[in-house]
Each structure stands twice: as structure tokens, then as C-alpha cells.
C-alpha positions as CSV (number, residue, x, y, z in Angstrom):
1,M,-21.1,-10.2,-10.4
2,K,-23.7,-10.9,-7.8
3,T,-23.8,-9.3,-4.4
4,K,-25.6,-10.4,-1.2
5,I,-25.9,-8.7,2.1
6,S,-25.0,-10.6,5.3
7,R,-25.2,-9.3,8.8
8,F,-23.0,-10.0,11.8
9,I,-24.1,-10.1,15.4
10,A,-22.3,-7.5,17.4
11,V,-21.0,-8.8,20.8
12,S,-19.0,-7.2,23.5
13,V,-15.3,-7.8,23.9
14,A,-16.0,-9.4,27.3
15,V,-18.3,-12.0,25.7
16,V,-15.8,-12.8,23.0
17,L,-13.0,-13.2,25.5
18,S,-15.1,-15.5,27.7
19,V,-15.9,-17.6,24.7
20,G,-12.6,-17.7,23.0
21,I,-9.3,-16.7,24.6
22,T,-9.0,-19.6,27.0
23,S,-6.9,-22.7,27.7
24,C,-8.3,-25.9,26.4
25,S,-7.0,-27.9,29.5
26,G,-9.8,-29.5,31.5
27,K,-12.4,-28.9,28.9
28,K,-13.9,-30.9,26.1
29,R,-12.0,-30.1,23.0
30,P,-13.9,-27.6,20.8
31,D,-14.4,-28.4,17.1
32,V,-12.0,-25.7,16.0
33,I,-9.0,-24.3,17.9
34,I,-7.8,-21.0,16.4
35,T,-4.4,-19.7,17.4
36,Y,-3.0,-16.2,17.4
37,S,0.1,-14.4,18.8
38,R,0.3,-11.0,20.2
39,G,2.5,-8.3,18.6
40,S,1.3,-8.7,15.0
41,L,-0.1,-5.5,13.6
42,C,-0.6,-6.8,10.1
43,L,-2.6,-9.9,11.2
44,A,-5.3,-7.7,12.4
45,P,-8.1,-9.7,10.6
46,I,-7.9,-12.6,12.9
47,Q,-8.0,-10.3,15.9
48,I,-10.9,-8.3,14.6
49,A,-12.8,-11.5,13.8
50,A,-12.6,-12.4,17.5
51,V,-13.4,-9.0,19.0
52,N,-16.2,-8.1,16.6
53,G,-17.8,-11.5,17.0
54,Y,-17.4,-12.8,13.4
55,F,-16.0,-16.1,14.7
56,K,-18.9,-16.4,17.2
57,E,-21.5,-15.7,14.6
58,E,-20.1,-18.0,11.9
59,F,-19.4,-21.0,14.1
60,E,-22.8,-20.8,15.9
61,N,-24.6,-20.6,12.6
62,A,-22.7,-23.6,11.3
63,G,-23.3,-25.5,14.5
64,Y,-19.6,-25.8,15.7
65,T,-17.7,-24.8,18.8
66,F,-14.4,-23.0,18.8
67,D,-11.7,-21.5,21.1
68,F,-9.4,-18.6,20.3
69,V,-6.1,-19.3,21.9
70,E,-3.0,-17.3,22.4
71,V,0.3,-19.1,21.6
72,D,3.9,-18.0,21.5
73,T,5.1,-16.6,18.1
74,G,6.2,-19.3,15.8
75,T,4.7,-22.2,17.7
76,A,1.5,-22.7,15.7
77,P,3.1,-25.3,13.4
78,E,4.1,-27.4,16.3
79,L,0.6,-27.3,17.7
80,I,-0.8,-28.1,14.3
81,A,1.5,-31.2,14.0
82,A,0.4,-32.3,17.5
83,G,-3.3,-32.0,16.7
84,K,-3.7,-29.2,19.2
85,A,-4.7,-26.4,16.8
86,D,-6.8,-26.3,13.6
87,A,-6.6,-22.8,12.1
88,S,-4.7,-19.5,12.1
89,A,-3.2,-17.0,9.7
90,T,0.3,-16.6,8.4
91,L,2.8,-15.2,5.9
92,S,2.2,-17.1,2.6
93,A,5.8,-17.6,1.5
94,S,7.0,-18.7,4.9
95,N,4.9,-21.9,4.9
96,I,5.5,-23.5,1.5
97,L,8.6,-25.2,2.6
98,P,7.2,-26.5,5.9
99,I,4.2,-27.9,3.9
100,Q,6.7,-29.8,1.7
101,N,8.2,-31.1,4.9
102,G,4.9,-32.4,6.2
103,L,3.0,-29.5,7.8
104,N,-0.6,-30.5,7.2
105,I,-2.2,-27.2,6.4
106,T,-4.2,-25.8,3.5
107,F,-4.6,-22.0,2.7
108,T,-8.2,-20.8,2.4
109,G,-8.1,-17.1,1.6
110,G,-6.0,-14.0,1.1
111,L,-6.1,-11.3,3.9
112,H,-3.8,-8.5,2.6
113,T,-1.0,-7.6,0.3
114,G,2.1,-5.5,0.8
115,C,3.6,-5.8,4.3
116,T,7.3,-6.2,3.3
117,K,9.8,-3.6,2.1
118,Y,13.4,-3.9,1.0
119,F,15.6,-0.8,1.9
120,V,19.0,0.5,1.1
121,K,20.6,3.5,2.7
122,K,19.5,6.9,1.4
123,D,22.9,7.5,-0.1
124,S,23.4,4.0,-1.4
125,P,24.6,3.6,-5.1
126,I,22.2,0.6,-5.3
127,N,19.3,1.7,-7.5
128,S,18.0,-1.6,-8.9
129,V,17.9,-5.3,-8.2
130,K,20.7,-5.8,-10.7
131,D,23.0,-3.7,-8.5
132,L,22.7,-6.3,-5.7
133,K,25.3,-8.8,-7.1
134,G,28.0,-9.4,-4.5
135,K,26.0,-7.5,-1.8
136,K,25.0,-8.5,1.7
137,I,21.3,-8.8,2.4
138,G,19.8,-8.8,5.9
139,V,16.7,-10.6,6.9
140,I,15.3,-12.2,10.1
141,S,15.5,-15.9,9.3
142,Q,16.0,-18.5,6.6
143,G,12.3,-19.3,6.4
144,D,10.9,-15.9,6.6
145,S,8.8,-14.6,3.7
146,A,11.2,-11.6,3.2
147,T,14.0,-14.2,2.6
148,I,11.9,-16.4,0.3
149,N,10.7,-13.4,-1.7
150,I,14.0,-11.7,-2.2
151,K,15.4,-15.0,-3.5
152,R,12.5,-15.2,-5.9
153,I,13.2,-11.6,-7.1
154,L,16.9,-12.2,-7.5
155,A,16.4,-15.5,-9.3
156,A,14.1,-13.8,-11.8
157,E,17.1,-11.5,-12.6
158,G,19.3,-14.4,-13.2
159,F,21.1,-14.5,-9.8
160,K,22.3,-17.7,-8.3
161,V,20.7,-17.5,-4.8
162,E,21.6,-20.9,-3.3
163,G,24.9,-22.8,-2.7
164,D,28.5,-21.8,-2.0
165,N,28.8,-19.7,-5.1
166,A,25.6,-17.6,-4.6
167,D,25.7,-14.1,-6.0
168,V,24.6,-12.5,-2.7
169,Q,25.3,-13.2,0.9
170,I,22.3,-13.5,3.2
171,L,22.7,-12.6,6.8
172,F,20.3,-13.0,9.7
173,F,19.4,-10.4,12.4
174,P,16.5,-9.8,14.8
175,Q,14.1,-7.6,13.0
176,T,14.5,-4.7,15.4
177,D,18.3,-4.8,14.7
178,L,18.0,-4.7,10.9
179,P,17.6,-0.9,10.7
180,L,20.9,-0.3,12.6
181,A,22.7,-3.0,10.7
182,L,21.7,-1.3,7.4
183,E,22.6,2.2,8.7
184,N,26.0,1.1,10.0
185,G,26.9,-0.7,6.7
186,A,26.9,-4.3,8.0
187,I,24.4,-5.1,5.2
188,D,23.6,-3.4,1.9
189,L,19.9,-4.3,1.8
190,A,17.4,-5.0,4.6
191,G,14.1,-6.9,4.1
192,M,11.6,-5.8,6.8
193,H,7.9,-6.2,7.6
194,D,5.6,-3.5,8.8
195,P,5.4,-1.8,11.2
196,V,9.2,-2.1,11.7
197,A,9.7,-1.2,8.0
198,Y,7.5,1.9,8.2
199,K,9.1,3.2,11.4
200,S,12.7,2.5,10.2
201,Q,12.1,4.4,7.0
202,E,10.8,7.3,9.0
203,A,13.7,7.3,11.4
204,Y,16.6,6.8,8.9
205,G,15.3,8.0,5.6
206,F,16.0,4.7,3.9
207,K,15.6,4.4,0.1
208,T,13.0,1.8,-0.9
209,L,14.3,-0.6,-3.5
210,I,11.3,-2.9,-3.5
211,D,7.9,-2.4,-1.9
212,T,5.7,-5.5,-2.2
213,L,2.6,-3.3,-2.1
214,T,3.4,-1.7,-5.4
215,D,6.0,-4.0,-7.1
216,D,4.8,-5.5,-10.4
217,K,5.7,-9.0,-9.2
218,F,4.1,-8.9,-5.8
219,S,1.3,-6.3,-5.8
220,K,-1.4,-8.9,-6.6
221,E,0.0,-11.6,-4.3
222,Y,-1.4,-12.0,-0.8
223,C,1.5,-11.8,1.7
224,C,-0.8,-13.1,4.5
225,Q,-3.4,-15.8,4.3
226,S,-5.8,-17.8,6.4
227,Y,-5.2,-21.5,6.8
228,V,-6.7,-24.6,8.4
229,T,-5.5,-28.1,8.8
230,T,-6.2,-30.6,5.9
231,D,-7.9,-32.8,8.5
232,L,-10.4,-30.0,9.3
233,V,-11.2,-29.6,5.6
234,R,-11.6,-33.3,5.2
235,N,-13.7,-34.0,8.3
236,K,-15.5,-30.7,9.0
237,P,-15.6,-28.6,5.8
238,E,-18.4,-26.5,7.1
239,A,-16.3,-25.5,10.1
240,A,-13.4,-24.6,7.8
241,A,-15.7,-22.5,5.8
242,A,-17.1,-20.8,8.9
243,Y,-13.6,-19.9,10.0
244,T,-12.7,-18.6,6.6
245,R,-15.8,-16.4,6.2
246,A,-15.2,-14.9,9.6
247,I,-11.5,-14.0,9.0
248,L,-12.3,-12.6,5.5
249,K,-14.9,-10.4,7.1
250,G,-12.2,-9.3,9.6
251,A,-10.0,-8.3,6.7
252,A,-12.8,-6.3,5.0
253,F,-13.4,-4.5,8.3
254,V,-9.7,-3.5,8.5
255,Q,-9.8,-2.2,5.0
256,A,-12.8,0.0,5.7
257,N,-11.7,1.1,9.2
258,P,-7.9,1.1,9.7
259,E,-7.9,3.7,12.5
260,E,-10.7,1.9,14.4
261,T,-8.8,-1.4,13.9
262,A,-5.7,0.2,15.4
263,R,-7.7,1.3,18.5
264,I,-9.2,-2.1,18.9
265,Q,-5.8,-3.8,18.7
266,I,-4.3,-1.6,21.3
267,E,-7.3,-1.7,23.7
268,N,-7.3,-5.5,23.6
269,H,-3.5,-5.7,24.0
270,F,-2.9,-7.4,20.7
271,V,-0.2,-4.9,19.8
272,E,1.5,-2.0,21.4
273,G,2.3,1.5,20.0
274,D,0.5,4.7,18.9
275,P,-3.0,4.1,17.5
276,V,-2.6,7.0,15.1
277,L,0.7,5.7,13.7
278,N,-0.6,2.1,13.6
279,G,-3.7,3.3,11.8
280,K,-1.6,5.0,9.2
281,I,0.3,1.7,8.6
282,L,-2.8,-0.3,8.3
283,K,-4.3,2.2,5.9
284,I,-1.3,1.8,3.6
285,L,-1.8,-1.9,3.3
286,N,-4.4,-3.5,1.0
287,Y,-6.9,-5.6,3.1
288,N,-9.3,-6.4,0.4
289,P,-9.7,-10.1,1.0
290,G,-9.8,-12.6,-1.9
291,I,-9.7,-16.2,-3.0
292,K,-8.6,-16.4,-6.6
293,E,-5.4,-14.3,-6.3
294,A,-4.6,-16.0,-3.0
295,K,-4.6,-19.3,-4.7
296,Q,-2.5,-17.9,-7.6
297,T,-0.1,-16.6,-4.9
298,V,0.5,-20.2,-3.7
299,A,1.0,-21.4,-7.3
300,N,3.5,-18.6,-8.0
301,I,5.6,-19.3,-4.9
302,T,5.5,-23.0,-5.6
303,N,6.7,-22.7,-9.2
304,E,9.5,-20.3,-8.4
305,L,10.8,-22.2,-5.4
306,K,11.0,-25.3,-7.7
307,E,13.1,-23.3,-10.1
308,I,15.4,-22.0,-7.4
309,G,15.8,-25.4,-6.0
310,L,14.2,-24.8,-2.6
311,L,11.3,-27.1,-3.5
312,N,11.8,-30.5,-5.0
313,K,11.7,-30.1,-8.8
314,D,9.5,-33.1,-9.2
315,V,6.7,-31.5,-7.2
316,N,3.6,-31.2,-9.4
317,T,2.5,-27.6,-8.9
318,A,-1.2,-28.1,-9.8
319,K,-1.4,-31.1,-7.4
320,F,0.4,-29.2,-4.7
321,V,-1.9,-26.2,-5.0
322,S,-5.0,-28.4,-5.1
323,E,-3.9,-30.0,-1.8
324,H,-2.8,-26.9,0.0
325,F,-5.2,-24.2,-1.2
326,T,-8.8,-25.1,-0.6
327,V,-11.7,-23.2,-2.2
328,L,-14.4,-23.9,0.3
329,S,-18.1,-24.2,-0.5
330,G,-20.1,-21.3,0.9
331,V,-17.2,-18.9,1.0
332,P,-17.5,-15.8,-1.3
333,E,-14.7,-14.5,-3.4
334,S,-14.5,-11.4,-1.2
335,Y,-16.4,-9.1,1.3
336,I,-16.9,-5.4,1.5
337,Y,-17.7,-3.9,4.9
338,N,-20.6,-1.4,4.4
339,G,-20.0,0.6,7.6
340,D,-23.3,-0.1,9.2
341,G,-22.7,-3.6,10.6
342,T,-23.3,-5.3,7.3
343,F,-21.1,-6.9,4.7
344,T,-21.6,-7.2,1.0
345,E,-20.5,-10.6,-0.3
346,I,-18.8,-10.7,-3.7
347,W,-19.4,-13.8,-5.8
348,D,-17.9,-14.5,-9.2
């Protein structure tokens, strides 16, 4: 395994903001438009890559321009479809079905594992997945990764998870309402993402049935990944690689500095909350970035959604993955942040 040291250029927050977080109206379109939404604790790598100057360094070195643009939560796919955005980060399982429906993106790297937990009440008789037959499961939406992944888990246990005769009933709630719905008995299992999951367990003492950070099935899958448009990979592969290197560096920084990351997020109004608590949550998650296991994650999800019937059964998994996970030239397998403004690149 070879290692190589690469340095980043430290820039002030003010410089990054003047370069990046702007509207594109009235300006020549930059080569790459990166979108982000406020309120996401676990997507810290994209925020850190902006504030710490990794995007600036990588794009300048590659000879491309970029903008870092705030959008409303959930609107990135619409902007991608309209040609108004080129790159972002997202929950892996949430986007396989939109890709089948025409969303022209390709994943490029894994950012972290383990941001979803499935809880039952502390006195619940449910002690295993097998006990969920006939139960009510609460999640935030049909396409959310918590929904997709619980269906994968149940299907692996032989449950029927689709159609009128499904073995479970899936109900939808705003994420902040899920803890109370579980506590009051409206549902038997709640699928939540951190930080809501962490805070809910602290408040109600919920029993963890499945933790994707430690679960045998999910511990090596990247729940969140970077992505770019297929057009960007086709027309400007060096720009796609620059974006991916920068965001993977962001993940490596978070892994090494969760408390510092929490402070940066709050100071720059990316998220709200207590920096100490947010730092604890970030420290729990695994932000070691990676390529091979991220690609395998896409393959796993694709295969299992075909088996469930959510993806067309005639989808060729190898072809689907080759088209929607791109291993970019010049992007290492992983990075380690050295703590002194340098990164060690990991090459296989």
C-alpha cells in the first residue's frame, strides 16, 4: 500500500464564502456548481471542504471554476435535471430509485457509515427483526434511505415488504415527530437518522434494534456518498475528480477532528445545536472515506432492490453500477488527515 503526502492551502472562511456561496444569476456559469443544504450534521464533509478551502485548492489546481450554492433540502435532483447543478452529497440508498427513473448522477466516493438507527420502546417485547411481522414501522418518507434499508433487512428475513399483503405496515411522519409516535405506541419501530436518533435515544431510553454503524449487513456500507452528474464525468472528468478529492479530504478531516468540525458547522450556520453534543455524534460515526466499499454499497443496494421488486428485475447490476459509480482517475482510495494541514493519500 503506497502513501503520498498532499498539502492543502488554508484559506479564511470569508474568502471561501466570497468564492463559493453565491447565486449564479448574472454571472458566467462556473464549470462546477456544488449544492448543499443547511441543517445536515452528517454531511459535514461537503461543508468542511468549502470552509477549509479544499474545493478552492483542488479546482484551482485542475484549472476549473466552481460555486458552492445553498439550496432547499430535497431540491438538488430538480436542479441536476435542469442542468443547474453538477455535484453534491447524499444518502446512498435514497437515490437508486431516482437514478432508475432518469436522474443523471453517478456516485464517486463514500463519505461515512452508520447514520441510521432503528428503535423500539425500552419495554418493547420486540427483540429481533423476526419479531416485526405484523408491526407498524415509522419512517420519514417512501424514498428515504431508512425506508429502503429496513425493507432490505426485512426481505433478507423472508418478509414480504411490498404490496397489499405486506408483512409490515410502513407509516410516514416528520422526523422530529417519530420519537413521540414511537413513545406513544402509534408505531412499533422507528427509523431515524442522527442527530435526531441520538437525541431521541437519550431522551426516551429507546432500545436499539438495528444500528447501521455496527450491523453486520450495513457496517461496511457507506450511507452517504459524493456524486456528480454523468455529464460532468463525460465532459470534464478532471473537474469531477477535483470535486471528489476535495470532499473526501473533508471526510478525513471530520474523522480526525469531530469536535472542531462541530464548531465550524455551527459558526458558519450550517447546523444548529450544542457543539459539544454535535461533536459527540460526529465522533460516533465513521468518516473514513473510501472508494471500493462505496462502489460495493451501490451494488448491494441495486441487487437487493431488484429482489424486492423496487427496481426492475431486468436491470443488469454490473452495468448499472458501472454507469452510476465512477472510479475517477487521480482520486485515491482514501485519505488520512495528519493533523498538521497535510493529508496522507491511500492508494491500493
